[in-house]
C-alpha positions, 0 to 999 in steps of 0.5 A: 500499499502507498504510505500516507507520507506520500499522500501527504506530500501530494496533498500539500503540493496541490493545496493553495500556497501561502502566497496565493492565499495571501494574494486572495485575501489582499484582493477580497478585503480590497474589494470589500473596503471599496463597496463599504465606502462607496458614496453611491453604494455603501448605504445599500450594503449591510456587509460583505462576506467571503464565500467559495472554496477558499473560505471552505478551505476546499480550494486547489492550487490555481492552474499553470498555463503557458509556464505562468500560474493563473489567478485564483478564483474567490467568491464574495457576497455583498448582502443588501436588504429587500424582498424578491417582490420589490427588488430587480436583480438587474438594477441591483447588479448594474448598481454593484457593477457601477461601484465596482467600476467607480473603484477599477484604478484603486483596485487594480481591476484589469477587467470587468463584466456582468455575469448571469448571477455575479460580477466577474473581476479580473484583478492583479492578484486574483480573480473574484466573482462578486454577487448581490444577495438579498439578506435572509427572508422569512425562510432564513435563506438568502436570495441571489439574482439571475439577470438572464431571468429577472428571478431570485433563487434560494441560497445560503453560502454561509450554511455551505461553509459551516456544512462543509467544516461539519463534514471535515470534523466529522471525518477527523480532518480528512474531508478537506484533503479528500475533497482536493484529491478529487478535484485535482483528479477532475482537473487532470482527467477532463470530461466533456464539461467542467461539471460537477464541480466545486461545491456539487463534488463536495457533495457528492463526496460527503455521503460516500467517504469513510469516517474511519479509513486513514490511508488516503489511497484506500479512502479515495478507492473506497469513495470511488466504489461507493460513489459507483454503487450509489449511482449505478442506477443512474448511470444505467438509465443515462440520468443525472441524480437529484442531489439535495442542497444541505442549505436549501430545502427542496434544493437540487445541487445538481440541477445545472448538470446534464444527464451527459455530463453526470454519466461522463463523470460516472465513467471517469470515476469508475476508471479512477476506482479500477486504477486505484485498485491496482495501485493498492494491490501492487507490490512495486511502489513504482507500478503503484505510483504509475497508476495514481499518476493515471489518476493524479497526474505527474505532481503524484510523487514517486517514491524516494529511493534513498536517504531513509534510514531503516526506521524512517523507511519503516515508519514512512511505510506505515499507513498509521504514520500519517493522519488527516490532521497532518495532511492539511489543517482541519480549519480554515486559516485565519489570516485568509478568512 
C-alpha cells in the first residue's frame, strides 16, 4: 500500500500556497473595503462576506498555463436589504457593477464584466466573482439574483461553509484533503465539461467518504466504489440524480448538470476506481505510482529511493504514520478568511 507520507506530500503540493492565500486575502479585503466606502453604494450594503472553496478550505492550487500561474478564483457576497417582490436583480447588479467600476483604478481591476449571477473581476492578484444577495428572508435563506431570468433563487453560502466544516470534523480532518484530491483528479482527467465542480463535488463526496479509513489511497478507492454503487441505476438509465442541497430544502445541487455530463463523470470515476485498486494491490511502489499518476497526474510524487534509515522507511511505509490532520489543517487559516 502506498504510504500516507506520499499522499501528505501530494496534498500539500495541490493545496493553495501561502502566497496564493495572501494574494486572495489582499484582493477580497480591498474589494470589500471599496464597496463599503463607495458614496453611491455604501448605504445599500449591509455587509460583505467571503464564500466559495477558499472560505471552505477545499480549493486547489491555481492552474498553470504557458508556464505561468493563473490567478485564483474567489467568491464574495454583498448583502443588501429587500425582498424578491420589490427588488430587481438586474438593477441591483448594475449598481454593484457601477460601484466596482468606480474603484477600478484603486483596486487594480484589469477587466470587469456582468455574468448571469455575479460581477466577474480580474485583478492583479486574483479573480473574483462578486454577487448580490438579498438578506435572509422569512425562511432564513438568502436570495441570489439571475440577470438573465430576472428571478431570485434561494441560497445560503454561509450554511454551505458551515456544512463543509462539519463534514471535515466528522471525518477527523480528512474531508478537506479528500475533496482536494477529487478536485485535482477532476482537473487532470477532463470529460465533456467541468461539471460537477466545486460545492457540487463536495456534496457528492460527503455521503460516500469513510469516517474511519486513514490511508488516503484506500480512502480515495473506497469513495470511488461507494459513489459507483450509489449511482449505478442513474448511470444505467443515463440520468443525473437529484442531490439535496444541504442548505436549501428541496434544492438540487446538480440542477445545472446534464444527464450526459453526470454519466461522463461516473465513467471517469469507474476508471479511477480501477486504477486505484491496481495501485493498492501493487507490491512495487514504482508500478503503484504509475497507476496513481493516471488519476492525479505527474504531481503525485515518486517513491524516494534513498536517504531513509531503516526506522524512517518503516515509519513511512506504515499506513498509521500519517493522520488526516497532518495532511492539511482541519480549519480555515484565519489570516485568509
